[in-house]
N, C-alpha and C positions, 0 to 999 in steps of 0.2 A: 678183352672185354667183349660182351655179347653184342649182337647186332643192335643198332638203334631201334627203339620203339617208334621214334619220330625223327625224320631227317628232312630239313628244309634247305634247299640249295639255291643260292644266288637269286633270291626272290626280290622282285621289283614291283612297285605299284605307284602310280601317279593319280592325283586328284586334280585335274586341270593342270595349272602351272606348278603345282606343289608336288615334289618328289617325296612321297611318304616313306617308301622303301627303295633302297638301291643296293643290290648285292648283299641282302641280309641272309645269313645262314645260321642254322641251329641244329644240334644233334642232342637228343635226349634219350636216355636208356631205361629199360625196365628196372624197377626197384630203386628209383632215385627221385628226389625232389629237385627239379631244375629251375632255378630262378632266372627270370628275364628282367633286366634292369635297364634304365635309361631315363633321360630327362623327360618332362612333359612334352609330348609331340615327337618323341624320338622314333615312334613307329611300333611300339610294343603291342598295343591292341590291334593295330592293323595287321601285323604279322600273325597274331593268333586268330584273327578273323579269316585270314587266308587259310590257315590250318583247318579251321572248322568249316570251310566251304562257304562262308558268308560273303567273301570277296574273291573275285577272280583276279589273280595276279597278272601283271603285264609280261612277266618273264620269270624264269626259274621253275622249280618243281618241288612237289611235296611227296614224300614216301612215308608210309606207315608199315612197319615190319617188312621193309623192302618192296612193298607194293605201291606203285605210283597212284596217287589219288587224282581223279579227274578234277580240273580246276573249277571252282565255283559250284561245287556240288555238296550241299548240306546233308542230303540223304546218304551220299557215299561216305562222308566223314562220320556221320552217326553210325552207319553200318560197320565202319572200321573201329568203332569203340571210342570215339572222341566225344567228350562232353565239356561244356564250358559254363562257368559261373561268371556272368557279365558284371562289369563295374556298375552299370546302371540297371536298376531293377526291371525285370520283365514280367512281374506279377500283375494280375488283374485284381484291383482292390475290391471289387464287388463279390469276388468268389472266396471260398474258404481256402485254408491251407491245402487240404486234401484235393480239392478241385483244381487248384493251380498246379499241384504236383502231377495230377493225372493228365493235364492237357498235353496233347501230342503223343500220348502213349496209346497202347492198344487195350487198355483196361476197359472192358465192356464191349457192347456190340451196338451198332447203329448209333443213335444219338444219346444213348444211355451209358453213363459211367458206372463201373462196378466199384463203388466207393468203399465197399466192405473190404475188398482186396487192397485198395490203397491204404486204408486205415491199418490193416494188418501189417503191410510192408513198412509203413512209417513207424509202427510200434517196434518192429524188428530193428530198423535203423536206430531208433532211440536206444534200444538195448545195446547195440554194437558200439555206437558212438558216445553214449552217455549224455546225449542231448535231449532234454524233454521238449516235446512239441505238442501243441493242442491242434490236432488235425482238423477239428471242426471250427476253429476260430476264423472269423472273417479277416482277410489280409488288411483291410482298410484300418482296423484298429490296432495294428501291430506297430511297435517302435521300429526305427530304422535298423537297429541291430538285429531285432527279431526277423525282419524281412530278409536281411542278409543270410541269416541261418536257414530260412526257408529256401532261398535260392540254392544254397549249398546242398540241402537235403533233396531238392528237386533234381540236381545233377547226380547225386549219389543214387537216387532211386533208379536211374537208368543204367546203373552198374557199368560205368565206363572203364575201359582199360587205360585210357589216357585222359586225365582230368586237367583242364585249364581253369585257373582261377585268376581273375583280373582284379587286382587290388582288394582282396577279400577282407583285409584287416582294418580298412579305413573307418568302418562303422562299428567295429567290435571293441569292447572293453578288454582290459588286460586278462581277466579270467577267461573270456571267450576266445581270445587269441591263443592262450595256452591250450584250451580245448581243441581249437581248430588244428593247431600244429600236432597235437596228439593223434587226431584223426588222419592227418596227412601221413604221419609216420606209420600208422597201422596200414594205410592203403599201400604204401610202397613196400612195406614188409611182405605184403602178399603178392609182390611182383608187378604192381601197377606203376604207372608213370604219372608224376604230377608236374605240371608246368605252372609256375607261380610268378605272376607279375607283381612287383612291389617297389616301394620307394624307401622304406625304413630299413636301413642297412643293418641295424642291430637285429631286427627280426630275420632278415635274410641270412645273416651269418649264423643264427641259431638253428635254422631249419633246413637250409639248402645243402645238397651234396655237390652240385656243380652250378655254375653261373654263366650266363651269356649277357653281354652288355651291348646295347645298341646306342649309337650316337648319330643323329640326323639320318636315320634310315639304314645305317650300315653297321654290320657286326664289327666291333673293335676289340672285343675280348671274349674268350671262352676258356674257362679254367675250372679246376677242382676247387672246392671250398678251402682246402688246406693251403692253397697257393695264393690266396687273396686276403686282404684285410680292408677295413672300412675306408681308410684314406686312398688306397689304391683303386677301389671300386668307384669312389667319388671322382677321382681324377679321370678314370676311364669314361664315366658318364658325361662329365662336363668338358673334358679336354684341357683342364688346367687344375691347378691347386685350388682348394676351397677351404674356407674356415667353417667347421661345423657350427650350426646354430646353437646358441646358448646364451646365458645371461651375462651381459657385460657389467662392468663396475657401475655404469650409469643407467642400466636398464630399468631399475626400479628406484623408488624413493622420490624425494621432492615433495613440495607442499601441494596438497590438493586444494582446489578452488571452491567455488560456490556449489551448492547441491543442485543436481540436475534431475534426480529421480529419488523417490522414497516409497517404499512399501511398508505398510503397517498391518501386521497380523493377517497377511494375505493367505487365503486358501483357494484352491482351484480344483474343480472336479474334472477328471479325465473323461474320455469318450465312453468309458464303461460305467460312469456314474460314481465311481469311487474317488476319494480325495487323492489327487496326485501331488498337490502342494499343500503343506500344512503350516499355518501360523508363521509365515516368513516375514521377518523384519529386515529391511536392508535400505541403506542410503548409498547413493553413488554420487561422487563429486567430479567436477571438471579436473582433468589432469591426473587421473588415477586409473589404473586397471584393476578391476575386481575379478579375481579368478575363482571359478567354481568348478571343482573336479567331482567326478563320480562315475559310476557305471551307468551306461545307457538305460533309460527307462525308470529313473528315480525322480522324475518330475522336471527334468531339464527343459524339455520342449514346452511344457505348459508355463513354466516360469519365464522363459524367453519370450513367449507370446504376450504375457502380461506386461513385461518390461517394455516391449516394443509397441504397446498399445493396440495389438491385434486381438487381444482376448481380455474380457472383463473378469476380474476375480469373482469367485463365488462368495467370498466373504472377505472382510477387511477392506482397506483402501489402497489404491495405487495412484500416485501422483507422478506422472511421467511427462517429458517434454513433447512438444508438437513435432519437432524434427528428429526422428529416430531412424537410424539405418539398422537393418537386420540382415545378417549373413546366416541363412537358415541351414539346418542340418542336412537337408536334401536339396541340393542345388537344382536338380532337374524338376522336382515337384513344387518347390517353394520359392525358387529364386529366378530361374530362367525359363523361357518358353522355347523348347527345342526347335520348333519350326520357324521362329522369328530370327531375323538377321541381326547383326550387331547393333545397328541404330535402333531397331524396334525393341530389342532387349534393354538398351540404354533408356529408351523412352518409358519403360515401366517405372523407373525411379524419377525421371525428370519431366514427365508429361505436364505437370502443373507448375513448372518452374518458369518464371517470367522471361528469363534469358533464352528459353527454348520454345517460345510461343510467338505467334503473330496474331494478336487478338485471340479469338477462340480456337485457332488452329495451331497445330504443332509446327514449329519451324524445323523442317527435316534437315536443312543444310546445317543448322547449328547442332542438331542432334547427331549428325554424322561426324561433325568435327569433334564433339565430345567423345563419341565412341572411338574415333581414331586416336585421340589423346590417351584414353584409357588403355587401348591396345598397345600403344607405344610405351606408355609409362609403366605398365605392368608386364611387358614382354609377352603379350598374348599372341601365340603363334596361330595365324589364321590362313586359310587357303585363298582368301580374297576378301575385299571389304563388303561384298554382298553375301558372305558366308553365313549360314545359319548356326545357331548354337549347337545343333545336332551334329554338325560336321567337325566340331572341335573335340580334341581329346579331353578326358575328364579333368586333368590338371589345368588345361587352358580354359575350360568352362569356369573352374573355380577362380582363376585369376581374373577373368572378365567380371564375374559377380562381385568379388572383393573390391576390385578397382572401381566399379560403379558405385558401390555403397560408400566407400571412403570418399569418393569425389563429391558426394552430396553435402559435405561439411556439416554433419549432424551434431546435435547437442549431446546425443547418446548413441553409442554404437553397441549393439548386442550381437555377439559373434558366437555361433555354435560350431565348434570344431573347424575353424577357418583354414587350418593347414592341411585338412584331409585331402589326400590325392595329390599334394604338391611334392615336387622333387626337392632335393637338398637345397639347391640354389634358390628356388622359388620360395621355399619355406623360410629360409634365412632372410630373404628380401622382405617378405611379409612381416616377419617379426620386427625387423628394423622399422618398417612403416608404422606398425602399431605403436612402437616406442616413440617415434617422431610425432605421430598424431597426438598422443597424450601430452606431449610437451608443447603442442601448438606450433610445430614447425611449419612455416608457410608452404614449403615445398610439397607437403602432402596434399594441401588443399588445391595446389596447382595441378596435381596429377588428375587427369580426366577433365581438366578445364573448369567444370562446373559453371560454364558460361562466363568465365573470367571474373567470378565474384571475388571479393577481397579476402585476405587471410582471415580465418575464423578462430574464435577462442577455442582452446582445446576441449574436446568432448570428455565425458565420462565413458569408460569402456567396461563392459561386462563380458568376460571371456568364459564360455562354457567349453570344457574339453574333457574327453576321456583319457587324454594323455597327461598324466600327472606331472611329468617333467616339463611339459609345455606350460602348464599353469605356474609351476614354481619358477620357471625361467622369466616369466613376464609380469606376474601379478604383484601389485603393491600390498593388497590384502587377499588372503586366501580362505576359501570355504570349501566344504564338501557338502554335497546334497545326497542325503540318504533317506529313501522312502518319503520324499517330499519335504524333509526337514533340513533347513540350512544350518550348518554347524561351523562356527569359526575355527580356524586352525591356528593354535598358538605358535609362537615363534619357535619353540623347542621341538615342535612336531612338523616343521616345514621341510619335509623330505618325503620321498615316496613311501617309505616304510611307515612313517608317522601318520601320513594321510590314510594309508591302508588300514592302520589300526583303528583310526577314528571311524572309517567307513564300516569296518567289521564290528567294532564295539557298539556302534549305534544301530546295527541292523535290526535289533529287536525292539527299537524305540517306537 
């Protein structure tokens, strides 16, 4: 075999008392997609940030094509041809796509960017990758999936020899995932190296040539794709046998209760002034999960905001309850404040709750207790109780956000891709919690404390997801959203192929 394009030997890194990496090693070769797997908080992103020079390791070494990289040097890593697509967006919303792509490059002179060159290069990338991009579009108006595509193009623009992608598929629809994997295969066919952090084992087994598994900061497996399967990878990640998430015999069904939300002929205009949601009629009742599948950018965000009471419809009427929890599609921009600590982020949802107040002031002791109960109940791995959301891995941020919103005991829960970024065990745990929640299981209301409030009647749950299997596994009633129109899925079409046909067949509607 050729010499490694990247070799990381016995890398260690601590954050205070937390040992994020301990004897982590990895070897990736030219012409391969190398997958890096592990539970939330296993050290995957930390290891890749060491590779990119963003973090200085406490021990170990990094070699690129047999040359040792100086620790903590981003410029040296970039000069060695290493590029990274981060899990959390690094784009500036006020700038256009082309301006974001050009930042940090040498396009232009002085303070002036040569945007004509940027536009030309993006047009060439569009031709090569098959991805259409509006280089002049403001980033603020893009969907989450579109922002992810811009992040990928931004990395490709720099023509890296080693490309690191941190959970790139979590905000992409199925067609976009297929596109991305095609791009990755074309890159490695040209002799480049791709390091892909992921959780979805079916995707990893589709695209990877080799895999490395981290568990609690240590490398526990490195193998060729042909030598592993999904159960073996899951066992290596978790350290024990695990049951894949899926629909149990009792996951769906049962009698729904009183109506908690109703939309009548609702229309919503998007930020561009065009209709994003068109004539939607929907009722949601207690004790049911309404699943809405579809490709990102078909009105999901606007419909979720209307249901959660955060946006008024442009036409029609929306009758929604006072107590609504929202798990937003972008946890960093719409759910958590990265610089706030655990209690402060908990206060975003509980600041007006009587059990968390002393007169006009927040009772911070009660808020910290609730934050600790959420962390314990949802296995949020934190470096300390004063830790900020920014210091948590992506999956642990998601668990903190989901735990907080479920602990509010809402009448209606609106969840946008709540399993994004979660590892196998965490996703299965959350699926179980959603099923328990819709049944009114008191144990769910106890998670996070909610100030010791009594058991609550089961809420209605609306689940938006680009993962059709996720919708089918959990939902009592299933819809697809296509160009803003909500289409019910009949029982005979309740499978991924059937839902795909409805989505394609209604595309011209």
